[in-house]
Every structure is written in C-alpha cells, then in structure tokens.
C-alpha positions in Angstrom: 184.3 -74.0 42.9 186.8 -75.2 41.2 190.4 -75.7 42.3 191.0 -73.5 39.6 188.8 -70.6 40.8 189.7 -71.1 44.2 193.6 -70.1 43.5 192.7 -67.0 41.2 190.0 -65.8 44.2 190.9 -61.9 44.8 191.9 -61.1 48.8 189.6 -57.8 50.2 192.0 -57.7 52.7 194.1 -54.2 53.0 196.8 -54.2 55.1 199.3 -51.2 55.2 202.4 -50.4 56.8 202.8 -47.5 59.1 205.0 -46.3 61.3 204.0 -46.5 64.9 205.6 -42.9 66.1 203.5 -41.4 63.5 200.5 -43.4 64.5 201.0 -42.2 68.3 201.8 -38.7 68.0 198.6 -38.1 65.6 196.6 -40.7 68.0 197.9 -38.5 70.7 197.0 -35.0 69.7 193.4 -36.3 68.6 193.3 -37.0 72.1 194.3 -34.1 73.6 192.4 -31.9 71.7 189.3 -33.8 72.2 190.3 -33.4 75.9 190.9 -29.9 76.1 187.7 -29.2 73.8 185.5 -31.0 74.5 186.0 -31.9 78.9 188.2 -30.2 80.4 188.6 -26.3 79.8 185.8 -23.9 79.7 184.9 -21.3 77.4 185.9 -17.8 77.6 182.6 -16.4 76.7 180.3 -18.5 78.9 182.5 -19.6 81.5 180.9 -22.9 80.9 182.6 -26.6 79.9 180.5 -28.7 77.9 179.1 -31.5 80.2 178.1 -27.6 81.9 176.3 -26.4 78.8 174.5 -29.4 78.1 173.1 -29.7 81.5 171.6 -26.5 81.6 170.3 -26.4 78.3 168.6 -29.9 78.3 167.3 -28.5 82.1 165.7 -25.5 80.4 164.3 -27.7 77.4 162.7 -29.5 80.3 161.2 -27.1 81.6 163.1 -27.0 84.9 162.3 -23.3 85.5 162.9 -22.0 89.3 158.9 -21.2 89.5 158.5 -25.5 88.5 158.6 -28.2 90.7 162.1 -30.0 91.5 162.7 -33.1 89.9 165.0 -36.2 90.2 168.5 -35.3 89.2 168.5 -39.1 88.2 166.2 -38.1 85.7 168.7 -34.9 84.2 171.3 -36.7 84.3 170.0 -39.1 82.0 168.5 -37.0 79.3 171.7 -35.7 79.1 173.6 -38.6 78.4 170.8 -40.2 76.2 170.8 -36.7 74.0 173.9 -34.5 74.2 176.8 -35.9 76.4 178.4 -39.0 75.1 180.1 -40.2 78.6 179.3 -41.5 81.7 176.4 -40.7 83.9 178.7 -39.8 87.0 180.6 -37.1 85.0 177.7 -35.3 84.2 175.6 -35.7 87.9 179.4 -34.7 89.7 179.0 -31.4 87.2 175.5 -30.6 88.3 176.5 -31.0 91.7 179.1 -28.4 91.8 176.6 -25.7 89.7 174.4 -26.1 93.0 176.9 -26.0 95.5 177.1 -22.3 97.0 180.2 -23.1 98.7 181.9 -23.6 95.5 180.2 -21.2 93.2 179.3 -17.6 93.7 176.4 -17.1 91.6 175.1 -21.0 91.6 173.2 -22.4 88.8 171.4 -25.5 89.9 169.0 -25.0 92.5 169.2 -28.2 94.6 167.2 -30.2 96.7 168.3 -32.7 99.3 172.2 -33.7 100.3 174.5 -31.9 97.4 177.3 -32.6 99.9 179.2 -29.8 101.9 183.2 -29.1 102.4 184.3 -32.3 104.2 181.4 -34.9 102.5 179.9 -35.8 99.1 176.7 -35.9 97.8 174.2 -38.4 98.2 173.4 -40.4 94.6 171.6 -39.0 92.1 168.5 -40.5 92.8 168.3 -39.3 96.1 168.3 -35.9 94.9 166.1 -33.5 93.0 167.0 -30.4 91.0 165.8 -27.4 89.1 167.5 -24.3 87.1 168.0 -21.2 89.8 167.0 -18.0 88.6 170.8 -17.0 87.7 170.9 -20.0 85.1 167.5 -18.5 83.1 169.8 -15.3 82.4 172.4 -17.7 80.7 170.0 -19.7 79.0 167.9 -16.7 77.9 166.9 -15.9 73.8 168.2 -19.4 72.7 165.2 -19.1 70.8 166.5 -16.6 68.6 169.3 -17.3 66.7 171.7 -15.1 69.0 174.2 -18.4 68.9 175.1 -21.4 66.5 173.8 -24.2 67.4 176.0 -27.9 66.9 175.2 -31.5 66.1 175.4 -33.6 69.2 176.9 -37.4 69.4 175.1 -38.8 66.5 173.9 -36.3 64.7 170.1 -36.9 65.4 170.0 -33.5 67.8 171.7 -29.9 67.9 172.8 -28.2 70.6 174.2 -24.7 71.8 177.6 -23.8 70.6 177.6 -21.3 73.6 175.2 -20.2 75.9 174.1 -16.6 75.4 175.3 -16.1 79.3 174.0 -12.5 80.3 176.7 -12.2 83.1 180.4 -13.2 82.7 179.9 -16.5 84.1 183.6 -16.9 84.3 185.0 -14.6 86.2 182.0 -14.9 88.4 182.0 -18.7 89.1 185.3 -19.3 88.7 186.7 -22.7 86.5 189.3 -25.7 87.6 189.9 -28.8 85.5 193.0 -30.4 83.9 193.5 -31.2 80.2 196.0 -32.7 79.0 199.6 -30.6 78.9 197.5 -27.8 80.9 195.0 -26.9 83.5 192.7 -23.9 84.2 192.4 -22.5 87.9 190.1 -19.4 88.2 188.8 -18.1 91.5 185.3 -16.6 91.8 184.9 -13.3 91.8 181.9 -10.6 92.8 179.1 -10.2 90.1 178.8 -6.4 91.0 182.1 -5.8 90.7 183.0 -7.6 87.4 179.7 -6.3 85.7 180.9 -2.8 86.8 183.9 -3.5 84.8 182.3 -4.9 81.8 180.4 -2.1 81.4 183.7 0.4 81.9 184.9 -1.5 79.2 181.7 -1.2 76.8 182.1 2.5 77.2 185.9 2.8 77.3 187.3 0.4 74.8 191.0 1.2 75.7 190.3 1.3 79.1 194.0 -0.2 81.3 194.1 -2.8 83.9 194.6 -0.2 86.1 191.4 1.2 85.1 189.3 -2.0 85.3 190.9 -2.7 88.7 189.3 0.0 89.9 186.1 -1.9 89.9 187.8 -5.3 90.2 190.3 -5.2 93.0 190.5 -9.1 93.7 188.3 -12.1 94.1 185.5 -12.6 96.4 185.0 -15.9 97.4 181.6 -18.0 98.2 182.6 -18.8 101.3 184.3 -15.3 102.6 187.9 -15.4 104.6 190.8 -12.9 104.3 192.9 -12.6 100.7 196.2 -11.9 102.8 198.6 -10.0 99.7 197.4 -8.0 96.1 200.9 -8.5 94.5 199.8 -12.1 93.2 196.5 -10.7 91.9 197.7 -8.1 90.1 199.9 -10.2 88.4 197.7 -12.8 87.4 195.4 -10.3 86.6 198.0 -8.7 84.1 199.3 -12.3 82.4 197.0 -14.4 83.3 199.2 -16.5 86.1 199.8 -15.5 89.8 198.7 -16.6 93.3 197.0 -15.1 96.6 196.5 -16.7 100.2 193.6 -16.7 101.6 193.0 -16.7 106.0 190.2 -17.8 107.9 187.7 -14.9 109.6 189.0 -15.5 112.8 187.9 -13.6 116.5 189.5 -13.7 120.2 186.4 -14.3 122.2 186.0 -15.2 125.5 184.5 -18.5 125.9 184.1 -18.1 129.5 185.2 -16.0 132.0 188.1 -17.9 132.5 189.1 -19.0 129.2 189.5 -17.0 125.8 189.2 -19.1 122.6 189.5 -18.1 118.6 186.4 -18.3 116.9 186.0 -19.0 113.2 183.4 -17.4 111.5 184.6 -17.9 107.8 187.3 -20.5 106.1 189.2 -20.3 103.2 187.9 -21.2 99.8 187.1 -25.2 99.4 188.7 -25.9 102.6 185.8 -27.5 105.3 185.6 -27.9 109.1 186.2 -31.3 109.6 190.0 -30.9 107.6 190.9 -28.1 109.7 190.3 -29.9 112.9 192.0 -33.0 111.8 195.0 -30.7 111.1 195.0 -29.4 114.4 194.9 -32.9 116.6 197.6 -33.7 114.1 199.8 -31.1 115.0 198.7 -31.0 118.5 199.6 -34.9 119.2 203.1 -33.8 117.0 203.8 -30.9 119.4 203.7 -28.1 116.6 201.1 -26.5 118.0 200.8 -26.1 121.6 198.8 -23.7 123.4 195.2 -25.5 122.3 193.1 -27.2 125.2 190.0 -28.4 122.8 188.1 -27.3 119.7 184.6 -28.0 119.3 182.6 -27.7 116.0 179.7 -25.1 116.6 177.8 -25.0 113.4 174.3 -25.3 112.4 172.1 -24.4 109.4 170.9 -21.3 111.5 174.5 -19.5 112.5 176.5 -21.3 109.8 179.9 -21.9 110.4 180.9 -21.6 114.5 184.3 -23.6 115.0 185.9 -22.8 118.5 189.6 -23.3 119.9 190.1 -23.1 123.5 193.3 -21.4 124.3 195.0 -22.3 127.3 195.8 -20.1 130.3 199.0 -18.2 130.4 199.2 -18.2 126.1 198.8 -15.5 123.2 195.3 -16.1 121.5 197.3 -13.9 118.8 200.5 -15.9 119.0 198.4 -19.4 119.1 196.4 -18.1 115.8 199.5 -17.5 113.9 200.8 -20.7 114.5 197.8 -22.4 113.3 198.4 -20.2 110.1 201.1 -21.6 109.8 200.3 -25.5 110.3 197.4 -25.5 109.5 194.7 -25.1 106.5 193.3 -22.2 108.3 195.5 -20.5 105.8 195.6 -21.5 102.3 197.2 -21.1 98.9 195.3 -20.0 95.8 197.1 -20.2 91.9 195.0 -18.7 89.5 195.3 -19.8 86.0 193.3 -18.2 83.7 193.3 -21.0 80.8 190.3 -20.6 78.9 189.1 -21.7 75.0 188.9 -18.6 72.5 187.8 -19.3 68.8 188.4 -22.8 69.7 192.1 -23.0 71.2 193.3 -22.7 74.6 194.9 -19.3 75.8 195.9 -17.5 78.8 194.2 -14.6 79.7 194.4 -11.6 82.0 191.9 -9.3 83.1 191.0 -6.7 80.4 191.6 -10.0 77.6 188.7 -12.2 79.5 186.3 -9.2 79.6 187.2 -8.4 76.4 186.3 -11.7 74.9 182.8 -11.4 77.1 181.6 -8.0 76.2 182.8 -9.2 72.1 180.2 -12.3 72.5 177.8 -10.0 74.1 177.5 -7.8 71.5 177.5 -10.5 68.7 174.3 -11.6 70.8 172.4 -8.6 71.1 173.3 -7.7 67.5 171.9 -11.1 66.1 169.4 -11.1 68.7 168.2 -7.4 67.0 168.7 -8.7 63.7 166.4 -11.9 64.3 163.5 -9.7 66.0 163.7 -6.9 63.2 163.6 -10.1 60.5 160.3 -11.8 62.4 159.0 -8.1 62.7 158.8 -7.5 59.3 157.7 -10.7 58.3 154.6 -9.9 60.5 154.0 -6.4 58.9 154.1 -7.8 55.8 151.2 -10.0 56.3 149.0 -7.7 58.9 149.4 -5.2 55.7 147.9 -7.6 53.2 145.4 -8.9 55.4 144.2 -5.1 56.1 143.7 -4.6 52.0 141.6 -7.9 52.4 139.3 -6.4 55.0 139.2 -3.1 53.5 137.5 -4.7 50.1 136.6 -8.3 51.7 133.5 -8.5 49.2 135.9 -8.2 46.0 138.4 -11.1 47.7 135.8 -13.0 48.5 134.2 -13.0 45.1 137.6 -13.7 43.4 137.8 -16.7 45.8 134.2 -17.8 45.0 134.8 -17.8 41.2 138.2 -19.7 41.4 138.4 -23.3 40.2 141.0 -24.4 42.8 143.3 -22.7 45.5 146.2 -22.5 43.2 143.9 -20.0 40.8 142.6 -18.1 44.2 146.0 -17.3 44.7 147.3 -16.0 41.3 143.8 -14.0 40.7 144.6 -12.5 44.7 148.1 -11.8 43.4 146.8 -10.3 40.0 144.4 -8.2 41.2 145.4 -7.1 44.9 148.9 -6.4 44.2 149.6 -8.9 46.9 152.8 -11.4 47.5 152.4 -15.0 47.5 152.5 -15.2 51.2 149.9 -12.3 51.9 147.8 -14.5 49.3 148.5 -17.6 51.2 147.6 -16.0 54.4 144.5 -14.2 53.5 143.1 -17.8 51.6 144.0 -19.4 55.4 141.7 -16.6 56.7 138.8 -17.6 59.0 135.3 -15.4 58.3 135.7 -14.3 62.6 138.6 -12.5 62.0 136.5 -9.9 59.5 134.8 -7.7 62.2 135.1 -4.1 62.3 137.3 -4.9 66.0 139.6 -7.0 64.9 140.8 -4.5 61.8 141.1 -2.2 64.6 143.7 -4.6 66.6 145.5 -5.1 62.8 145.9 -1.1 62.2 147.1 -1.2 66.0 149.3 -4.0 65.8 150.6 -2.7 62.6 151.8 0.6 63.9 153.5 -1.3 66.5 155.5 -3.3 64.1 156.5 -0.1 62.1 157.7 1.4 65.6 159.5 -1.4 66.4 161.1 -1.7 63.2 162.7 1.8 63.2 163.7 1.4 66.9 166.1 -2.2 65.7 166.7 -0.4 62.5 168.0 2.3 64.8 170.1 0.0 67.1 171.7 -2.4 64.2 172.8 1.0 62.7 174.7 2.3 65.3 177.6 0.3 67.8 177.2 2.4 70.2 173.8 2.2 70.7 174.6 -1.5 70.6 177.3 -1.4 73.3 174.4 1.2 75.6 172.5 -1.9 75.5 174.2 -4.5 76.1 175.4 -2.2 79.3 172.3 -1.7 80.5 171.3 -5.4 80.5 174.6 -6.2 82.3 173.3 -3.8 85.1 169.6 -4.9 85.1 171.2 -8.6 85.9 173.9 -6.9 88.1 171.0 -5.5 90.6 168.9 -8.7 90.1 171.8 -11.2 91.6 174.3 -9.5 92.9 175.0 -9.5 96.1 178.0 -7.5 98.5 181.5 -8.3 98.7 182.2 -11.8 101.3 186.0 -11.8 101.4 188.3 -8.8 102.9 191.3 -7.8 100.7 194.1 -7.2 102.8 198.1 -6.3 102.2 200.7 -8.8 103.5 201.9 -8.4 106.7 204.4 -9.7 109.0 203.7 -12.7 111.1 204.4 -12.7 114.6 204.6 -16.6 114.6 208.5 -15.9 113.5 209.4 -12.9 115.8 211.1 -13.8 119.1 213.3 -16.5 118.5 216.6 -16.9 116.3 214.6 -20.2 114.9 211.8 -18.3 114.0 209.5 -19.8 116.5 206.5 -18.5 117.8 206.6 -17.2 121.4 203.1 -18.3 122.4 203.2 -17.5 125.7 202.3 -14.5 127.8 205.2 -12.4 129.2 205.2 -12.7 133.3 205.1 -8.6 133.6 204.3 -7.0 136.7 201.1 -6.2 137.6 197.9 -4.7 140.1 195.1 -6.8 139.9 191.7 -5.0 141.7 189.1 -6.5 143.0 186.0 -3.8 143.5 183.5 -3.5 146.2 180.7 -4.5 143.8 182.7 -7.9 142.7 184.2 -7.3 139.9 188.1 -8.0 139.0 190.5 -6.6 136.5 194.4 -5.5 136.2 196.7 -3.2 135.2 200.3 -4.5 133.9 203.0 -2.4 134.0 205.1 -1.2 130.9 208.1 -2.9 130.3 211.6 -2.0 131.3 209.4 0.4 133.3 211.0 0.2 136.9 208.7 3.1 138.2 205.2 2.1 136.3 203.7 0.4 139.0 204.2 3.4 141.4 202.9 5.3 138.7 199.8 3.2 138.8 199.2 3.9 142.8 200.3 7.1 142.3 197.0 9.3 141.4 194.7 8.2 144.2 191.2 8.9 141.9 191.5 7.7 138.5 189.1 5.0 138.8 185.9 6.6 137.4 183.6 4.2 138.9 183.4 1.7 141.8 185.6 1.4 144.8 188.3 -0.9 145.8 187.8 -3.9 148.3 191.2 -5.5 147.8 194.3 -4.9 145.8 197.5 -6.6 145.8 200.6 -6.1 143.6 202.2 -9.3 141.8 203.2 -10.3 138.2 200.4 -11.8 135.3 201.5 -15.5 135.5 201.9 -16.0 139.4 199.2 -17.6 140.8 197.2 -15.5 143.3 194.3 -16.9 146.0 190.8 -15.3 146.0 189.4 -15.8 149.8 185.8 -16.3 149.8 183.5 -16.1 152.9 183.1 -19.8 152.9 186.8 -19.9 154.3 188.3 -20.8 151.2 191.0 -19.8 148.8 190.6 -20.3 145.0 193.7 -20.5 143.0 194.0 -18.8 140.0 196.4 -16.7 137.8 196.0 -13.0 136.7 197.0 -14.1 133.2 193.3 -13.7 131.8 192.1 -11.0 133.5 190.7 -7.9 131.8 193.8 -5.5 131.5 192.9 -1.8 132.1 195.2 1.2 130.7 196.9 2.5 134.0 196.0 6.7 133.0 192.4 5.3 133.0 191.2 2.8 135.7 187.5 2.2 135.3 186.4 -1.0 136.9 183.4 -1.5 135.6 185.3 -3.0 132.8 186.6 -5.7 134.9 184.7 -9.4 135.0 182.7 -10.6 137.9 185.0 -12.4 140.0 182.2 -15.3 140.6 182.1 -15.8 136.7 185.7 -15.5 136.8 185.9 -18.2 139.2 183.2 -20.1 138.2 181.1 -20.1 142.1 178.6 -22.4 141.7 177.2 -21.4 145.0 175.1 -18.0 144.8 175.9 -17.7 148.2 179.4 -17.3 148.1 181.2 -14.0 147.4 184.9 -13.1 147.0 186.0 -10.8 150.0 189.9 -10.1 149.3 192.8 -11.3 146.9 196.1 -12.7 148.2 199.5 -13.5 148.0 200.3 -17.6 147.9 203.6 -16.8 148.2 204.5 -13.8 150.6 205.8 -14.3 154.2 203.0 -12.0 155.8 200.3 -14.0 157.1 196.8 -14.2 155.9 194.5 -12.9 158.4 190.6 -13.6 158.8 187.5 -12.5 160.8 184.4 -13.9 160.7 180.9 -12.6 161.3 180.7 -14.8 165.0 184.0 -12.8 166.0 186.5 -15.0 165.3 190.1 -14.1 164.2 193.0 -16.5 162.9 196.2 -15.9 161.1 197.5 -18.5 158.9 200.9 -18.1 157.2 200.7 -19.5 153.1 202.3 -23.1 152.8 202.6 -25.3 150.6 199.3 -25.5 148.6 201.1 -26.3 145.0 199.1 -29.3 144.5 195.7 -27.8 145.6 193.4 -25.6 143.1 191.2 -24.7 146.3 191.0 -25.3 149.9 189.8 -23.9 152.9 191.8 -21.6 155.3 189.6 -21.8 158.3 187.3 -24.9 159.8 183.8 -22.9 160.4 181.4 -23.3 163.1 177.8 -24.1 161.6 176.2 -20.6 160.9 179.6 -18.8 160.3 181.1 -17.2 157.8 184.2 -14.6 156.9 183.7 -11.4 156.7 187.1 -10.2 156.0 191.0 -11.5 154.6 194.1 -9.3 155.0 197.6 -9.7 155.3 199.3 -8.6 158.8 202.2 -8.4 160.1 202.7 -8.4 164.0 202.6 -4.6 164.2 199.6 -3.7 162.4 196.5 -3.9 164.2 193.2 -5.8 163.5 189.7 -3.8 163.7 186.1 -5.2 163.8 183.0 -3.8 163.4 179.9 -4.9 164.8 176.5 -4.8 163.7 175.7 -3.1 166.9 178.2 -0.3 165.9 181.0 -1.8 168.2 184.7 -1.2 167.3 187.6 -3.3 168.2 191.0 -2.4 167.1 193.8 -4.8 168.6 197.4 -5.6 167.7 197.7 -8.5 165.1 201.1 -9.9 166.9 197.9 -11.1 169.6 196.7 -13.5 167.3 199.3 -16.4 166.7 199.7 -17.7 163.5 197.6 -21.5 163.3 197.5 -24.2 161.0 195.2 -24.4 157.5 192.8 -26.6 159.3 192.7 -24.6 162.7 189.0 -23.0 164.1 191.2 -19.5 165.5 190.2 -17.7 168.6 188.0 -14.9 170.3 188.3 -12.1 168.1 185.6 -9.3 169.4 182.9 -10.3 171.9 179.6 -9.7 170.7 176.9 -8.7 172.5 173.6 -9.9 172.0 172.1 -10.3 168.9 174.9 -8.7 167.4 177.7 -10.0 164.3 180.6 -8.9 162.8 180.3 -6.7 159.4 183.8 -5.8 158.6 187.2 -6.6 159.3 190.6 -5.4 158.2 193.7 -4.1 158.9 195.6 -0.6 159.2 199.4 -0.6 159.1 201.4 1.5 161.3 201.9 4.2 158.7 198.3 3.9 158.3 197.2 5.0 161.3 197.7 8.7 161.3 195.2 8.9 158.5 193.1 5.9 158.7 189.2 6.7 158.4 185.7 5.1 159.8 183.3 4.8 158.0 179.7 3.6 159.3 176.3 3.8 157.7 173.2 2.9 160.1 170.3 1.9 159.1 166.5 0.1 160.9 166.0 -3.3 160.6 162.8 -2.6 159.9 163.7 -0.5 156.9 163.3 -2.1 153.5 166.1 -2.2 151.5 166.7 1.2 149.3 163.8 2.8 150.8 166.0 4.6 153.6 169.3 5.5 153.0 170.1 5.9 156.2 172.6 8.0 158.0 176.6 7.4 157.6 179.5 9.4 159.5 183.2 9.2 158.5 185.5 9.6 161.7 189.2 9.8 162.1 190.8 5.8 163.1 193.2 7.8 165.5 189.8 8.4 167.9 189.0 5.1 168.8 191.5 3.5 171.6 192.7 0.1 171.4 192.1 -2.8 173.4 193.0 -6.1 174.0 191.6 -9.1 171.7 188.4 -10.7 173.0 187.1 -8.0 174.3 183.8 -5.8 172.8 185.3 -2.8 172.0 184.0 1.3 171.6 181.0 2.2 170.3 181.6 3.6 166.5 178.2 5.6 165.6 175.3 6.9 168.2 171.8 5.5 166.6 169.0 7.8 165.9 165.2 7.4 165.9 164.3 4.7 163.3 167.8 3.4 163.3 169.2 -0.1 165.3 171.8 -1.5 163.3 175.1 -0.8 161.2 174.4 -1.7 157.5 177.7 -1.5 156.7 181.5 -0.1 157.9 184.5 0.0 156.7 188.4 0.9 158.1 190.9 2.2 155.6 193.3 4.6 154.3 191.3 8.1 153.6 189.9 8.6 151.5 186.8 6.3 152.2 185.2 5.9 148.9 181.2 4.9 148.6 179.1 3.6 145.4 175.9 2.2 144.9 174.7 -1.0 144.0 175.6 -0.3 140.2 179.0 1.0 141.1 178.2 4.6 140.1 179.7 7.0 143.1 177.8 8.1 146.4 178.5 10.9 148.3 179.5 10.3 152.1 179.9 12.8 154.6 183.0 15.2 155.2 185.5 13.7 157.9 186.1 14.1 161.5 183.1 13.2 163.3 183.7 11.7 167.3 183.4 8.3 167.2 180.2 8.0 168.6 178.7 11.0 167.2 175.4 9.6 164.8 175.4 9.8 161.0 174.7 12.1 158.6 171.1 11.0 156.8 172.3 10.2 153.2 170.5 11.3 150.1 171.2 8.0 148.5 171.6 4.0 149.5 175.1 3.1 149.5 175.7 -0.5 148.7 179.3 -0.7 148.8 182.4 1.1 150.9 186.1 0.8 149.7 189.1 2.5 149.3 190.5 4.9 145.9 192.8 3.2 143.3 195.8 5.3 144.9 195.1 4.5 148.4 
C-alpha cells in the first residue's frame, strides 16, 4: 500500500456523543423494569416469580412426579440454569428450598428430602439434598400440553417456556410472596386454601360480590406456623386497598412444670420467627434487666411433638404478667406488613383481596376456555379420521383395488379422494392403514369411538357456548382441589385486647409480682394442699371463708393456717423437719366451694424424695406462739420460732432412733396438749407444763406408754374449744388385713376425759371388743369430726355422746383419716 492510499483510507470507527443524564435514565429504567418483571415480583395469575415458575416447569419436564423417586437438588438447579434461567445457581436453589419449607408456604410445592433448613438455620448445599414435585405442584402445571397458556422463548431463543402456569388453585393468596424490586416491594401473607377457594367460587357465582361478602369466606391470613393474629382492622385495610399490617402472637399456655413451679409453654410462634431467636432475645432482656420473673428457658422441641419452648417463672410472679412483658420485648409478638404488589398484564399493581381473586378467576376462565377449545379441535380432527377409516372398512375390497391399480402413492391418494369423496388427511390415513385393523372387531371399536367423540364434541360445544357453564366448571375444579389439598385453619384470629403490661404504674411498667393478699392455707387429711384467697378491700373475707362449716365437699382438714399469699410458712414432717415454702403457687380454691381434692399433693409440691416422709401440719414461722410436737415414742416438745431466714429446711427436734413425729400444732400456755396411744390411752395436760426448748433439743416425756404401745395422735385443744371438742377413735385388730374389716368407731366429748399430769399414762379412750386389740386412728379437735376414706370421700362416723371408755360401733366401710371440716 502506498502512502497515498494510507492517507485516503476511510475509518470504520463510529463515535457518537450522547448525554450522560439521558443514557443513565434510560439504562436505569431498563434495569428496573427487568428486575420488576423478570426477577422480584410474582405474577398475579399463578403467584410465582419467574425463577419459581421455571423450576416447577422444568421439574415437570424431567418427570419428577410425586410417585417417582427424589433426585439431587443440584441436578434440578443445573437443568433450570442451563435451559431456562439466565442467573446463578444460588438464586435457583434458594427459590427451590423456599417452595419446600412447610413453615414458609401454607401449601408446599416441592417435596424435599434432606436438610432444607429451619427458621433458625439455613439448608444444606444442593449436592446434599434431594427433591421432587409435591402433589400440589401437579395442580399448578397440569394441562400445559393442551395450549392453555402461551409459551415464550427462553433466554437464548433455543427453547420455550410457559409465560404463566395454569395454576389450579390461587397460589398467590394461599402461599403469599415476598420480594424487593427497584423502587417497590411485595410482602403478601399466606391464607387457608379452603377459605380462598370458597371466596373464589363465590366470586365466580356472584361477579358483583363486595369485599364484605368475600371476607365472610376469608376472614384473615392463615399462617403456616399457626399462632394468633391480634387485631383485624389492619387486615381489612389490606384487603381493601392492598396495604395494611397486623400483629401475630405465639400460642402460649400456662402450665405446671413441677408441683411448685409454673411456666409458659409455647407451642406455636409468629410467622418466620424461630425458637433460637426467641431464646436469644429473652436472655438479652434478662441480662439488660428489661425482663423479670424468668428463671430459665428450655427448648424441648422434637420431630414427633413439634415446637415446645418452656419458660420457667420464678415463685411469686404472675405468669400472665410475665407473658405480656415477653410480648413487649421479644419476638413472641411480631408485626407483619402487607403490601400486595403483583404483576398484572406485565406491570406492577397494588391489589386488594377482590382484585387478587378477580385476576385469578379471569385467568382460570381463560385456561379452561383454551383447554376446551384445544380438546374440541383434537376431537374433531380425530372424528374426521375415524369417519374416513369407517368408509374405507365398509368398502375395503374396492379400496384395495384402487390402491393396487395405482402407479404410485400420489395417484392412489388422488383416486381415493375422487372415488370415496375423502379429504386429503383421510386418504393419507387410509394409505397408512395396517391390514390387521381390517377385522370385524376393529370396525365395532371404531364405531364406538365415533359415537363417543360425537358426544364429547357436543358437550364441549355446549360448554364453550355458555360463559356460565365455563364459570361453573372452574368452580367445580376449584372445589375438587380444595378437597384434595385443603387443611383446617391453623391461625387464631382475635380482636385487639389491652395489654396488662401497661397497667398498674404511672410509667406503664408491668405489675409482675403476685399481690400479697390475705389467704388461708389448707392441708387435707389425705395429703393435699391448697389455698383460699380473700377478696381485695374486703375486711370480712377471711371470716366468711371460715364461717360456713360444711362448704368442703371432699376430704377433711388436717391442718390450716391464716397467712398471706407471699409470706413464707413451714411444713412439719414426721421426720422432725420444717420445710419452708410460700403459698403463692398453690392452687386457689373459690371460697364458696372449697374442694380439697382439687389441691396438689403436698409431697410433690415440696419435692419430698423420701417416700416414707409425710407432711403432718403447716405452721407459721413468725408467730409468737410456740410450736408443739409429739412423737410416736411419747416425747413432747415446744419450740419458739426463731431466726430461720437462711434455712430453706431444718430440723425442729432431735429424734431418737426409730422415733417419728405424729403431730405438730401451735400452742399457748393455756391450751391443753393431747396424746392418744395405740392401746387406747388418752392423756391431756397443760401446754404450760412443757418448757420451750431450742431447735436442736430432743424434748421431754409426754405420755407414759404401755408395753408395745406407741402414740398415734398428738394435738391441742384451746380453752375456747374444750366444751365443744370431741374425741374420735377407730379400733381394729392387728391381725386384720387392711380394708377387709373396717373395725369399730366411737365419738365422745373431750370433757369426758380428765386432765392429768405430763408423763403419766392417761385414761382409756375406747374399750376393745372381740377381734380388736389396738386403735388404728384417733383424732381430737372441735366438733364435728370428719372421717374420709383413702380416696378422700366422706365416711360416716357414729353420733357423738358415747362414754369415754365405751366400745365402738361397727363401721360399714374403712376409714382412712379423720380431721375437721373447713369451718371448724
């Protein structure tokens, strides 16, 4: 090339000056539209984003049906990425995982095998999990081969994919959706399939239905994890204009964790809230002193029983108040903002409930219409061929002659058309006919097929001629899907209620601790303990608790004490121990119907580990009156309550080997203490004769016992009770089997028994009759005496008034214990 040629060469470069602002605006709009349309927002018709739709379609093409085996998720991801989705595999796998999670979707579309994650942890990698279509996904993809939707090219124009799925149920409302696009976002709550289908069918039958009509079927969201929705006003706003919010609360029950400890048991959490997140927030709240009254948190969830989160409540705190505090500071109450943005005709729109249902109903009407037209065309084509084949079979000899005398296929086709008045398709079909189809049975089958095709064509033409019939068919198909895949509602809907966590303080701080109200604690003769509370601002409440002498309908009272709900009191056991406890966590009985059978077993409440240790009485730890104790070996002791603040349990008497406490009571110097021995000896003496001793002392002689005798009862009678007190005794034989012979019983006035000095033998309380040689039971206290069986049911005692040394009256049934009535 010469220099002249070089200088005259024409440049191939093309440089254009453009305005940067205009270029950026155009590029950004194209990018925003691509994100909105192709990635982030679901289509209002099938409720799916493009990646979700491509996954379901490709899995259907791969034959991954529910009746086939699972395949590796990585294989599905690779197929979708290679053929349909022009983005990374992580986005595809994340979408597949979400469609398999039953805690995310109300009706999962993927049947996953392996670790598909939890509310607190992510899933395993795609190479470790397996997947196939769930049964509900078949309803989303069915009839794709019947021209029910349009197909569009994939990203490289080599394959096609459906623009939208047929969607046999309203997936967008049932499973919800979430996504963030450019300048907009969507967040839609899941709903109950049965309810949504009911609303869709109502709209099909009543095109002018109002929102109020539809909300009769769809009252609110139905979340996969259950819980409770509090307040419905925000839901109605969302159903009206597409935007709103509501609060969800965990499903919580107050249960007894142990006999002395109650707790909050959580079985359902708000939507998309995991137990580990709740535990972490509770620990942070306790550390920051925002939460009070919580002793521990235990996660007892497992695969068989599901979610079970147990929050222990400290003694003296109200579980209900602690729960309201947890609602306030932890995710046990969580908010959900509804923003119903979806694609309609290729553009984003904010839709209310009626609009969402209308878009879906219109889509299904179009799907069913196109499917019916496709089926009609296919049946007409088939009928055309069958009719031509029948013509050929009826005159098969002439058909064969025409074909044999023709020079080539084209001539044979033309002569068949001319001779038998056939179409080109019919003639071609006859030429391809196999000789084995010329049998008589084949003709019968073809005639039956012809008749069936004519009936189906008539039915399809009848269907397509009426929009009402199409709408009715759509409704029937929706009902069938609801019956197949529908499940009962999981989420409870409630109106908003005031929180007690904002009551009781000017600053709105929660009142967590149980009020220290006056109460009376009862220990039954069969070992159950409970309390009756006085009503606030009622000075005479405790007197009314005690006044009706026969309110208890079950069991008898062994011991009772007037105190307050938060005051610590003591339980005296036969081992000579006092166990400190507070009655705040005891079962509360109504004052007008005291039934001790509803109380808790005192041994379980105090967590006694020794099966032979029994609680005999409940005493005050701060009263001025000394506590008197009597033992089986006849020892008596009085001890004045002292400084026991740092001892949760302690010995109150030093017992000799083989000895045990048989009774414990408060006593003043003017009271009389009473022993009853197994040989029917009763001794009463002044409490003033027993000098109070220290806690570790062993006591002094109380009653002089006969050979082989032991004390079976110890108690007190106050000066005010001496005239009305009675002595009840039950005699039996030592050789008699328990429960076989009830024995005999006697009730005498306490005044019949003379007082004697301490450490003497006393007087006889009952004469034994034939077969009797011991007292099985004895009780001394204010009338009337109350006898019960081992089950706490009332037993009948003889009338009071028997002589002190008289024999007893035979009993009809065995007596397990004797005590006093509630009002005594």
